C-alpha positions in Angstrom: -51.2 25.3 -50.4 -48.1 24.2 -48.5 -44.8 24.1 -49.9 -43.2 20.8 -49.3 -39.6 22.1 -51.0 -39.0 24.7 -48.5 -39.8 22.1 -45.7 -37.5 19.7 -47.3 -34.9 22.4 -47.5 -35.3 23.4 -44.1 -34.8 19.7 -42.7 -31.8 19.4 -45.2 -30.1 22.6 -43.4 -31.3 21.2 -39.9 -29.6 17.8 -40.5 -26.3 19.3 -41.8 -26.3 21.9 -39.0 -26.8 18.8 -36.4 -24.2 16.9 -38.2 -21.8 19.7 -37.8 -22.6 20.2 -34.2 -21.8 16.7 -33.4 -18.7 16.8 -35.0 -17.7 19.6 -33.4 -18.4 18.2 -29.8 -16.7 15.2 -30.9 -13.9 16.7 -31.8 -13.5 18.6 -28.6 -14.5 15.8 -26.5 -11.6 13.6 -27.9 -8.7 16.2 -27.7 -6.4 16.1 -25.0 -6.1 19.9 -24.6 -10.1 19.9 -23.9 -9.4 17.4 -21.0 -6.3 19.4 -19.4 -8.7 22.0 -17.6 -11.2 19.7 -16.9 -8.8 17.5 -14.9 -6.8 20.2 -13.3 -10.4 21.7 -12.2 -11.2 18.2 -10.6 -7.8 18.0 -9.0 -8.4 21.6 -7.5 -11.7 20.3 -6.1 -10.3 17.4 -4.6 -7.6 19.4 -3.0 -10.0 21.8 -1.5 -12.0 18.7 -0.2 -8.9 17.1 1.4 -7.7 20.5 3.0 -11.7 21.0 4.5 -12.6 17.7 5.3 -9.5 15.7 6.2 -8.0 16.3 9.4 -3.9 16.9 9.0 -2.7 14.5 11.6 -4.7 11.8 9.9 -2.4 12.1 6.8 0.0 11.1 9.4 -1.7 8.7 11.7 -3.2 6.2 9.1 -0.2 5.4 7.2 1.7 4.9 10.7 -0.8 2.7 11.9 -1.3 0.7 8.3 2.8 0.4 8.6 2.8 -1.1 12.2 -0.1 -3.4 11.2 1.8 -4.6 8.1 5.0 -5.3 10.3 2.8 -6.9 12.9 1.3 -9.2 9.9 4.9 -9.6 8.6 6.2 -11.1 11.8 3.3 -13.6 12.1 3.8 -14.9 8.4 7.4 -15.4 9.0 7.1 -17.2 12.4 4.1 -19.4 10.8 6.3 -20.0 7.5 9.3 -21.1 9.3 7.5 -22.6 12.6 9.0 -20.4 15.2 7.2 -20.3 18.7 7.6 -18.2 21.7 10.7 -20.2 22.7 12.3 -19.6 19.7 14.0 -16.6 18.3 14.4 -14.9 15.1 17.5 -12.9 16.2 20.2 -12.9 13.7 22.5 -10.8 15.9 23.4 -14.0 18.1 26.8 -15.4 18.2 26.5 -18.4 16.1 30.1 -19.4 16.1 32.9 -19.0 19.0 36.2 -17.4 18.3 37.7 -20.8 18.6 35.2 -22.2 16.1 36.1 -19.2 13.6 39.6 -19.8 13.9 39.5 -23.6 13.5 37.3 -22.8 10.0 39.8 -20.1 9.0 42.7 -22.5 9.4 40.9 -25.2 7.3 39.8 -22.9 4.8 43.7 -21.8 4.3 44.7 -25.5 4.3 42.0 -26.0 1.5 43.4 -23.2 -0.4 47.3 -24.4 -0.4 46.2 -27.7 -1.4 44.1 -26.4 -4.3 47.1 -24.1 -5.3 49.6 -27.3 -4.9 47.2 -29.2 -7.3 47.2 -26.3 -9.6 50.8 -25.9 -9.6 51.1 -29.7 -10.4 49.0 -29.6 -13.4 51.0 -26.8 -14.8 
């Protein structure tokens, strides 16, 4: 006859062993230190791929092209935002005031300061 008790014992042992194995795998996969060598190996493989499959000049040329394109787009956006056309300039280095105008403005500022000082003195 067939011994059902032995079979049930083996099934219980297998179940316990399976639960232990699953807990061990879960413990390994959820720890930080398990993933450190895995991530490092992936990083090393990525570096090797970059070294052999990407030309070194591409690492210089592609960002340069992107920067130039971004500057051109910024210039276009700036001109569109402020309504500038070809005849107008966005140069801020132009002389906006002549020397005479500057002297006049400085004199006006000094007289304004004197009046303000006199009004402060009058209050005190």
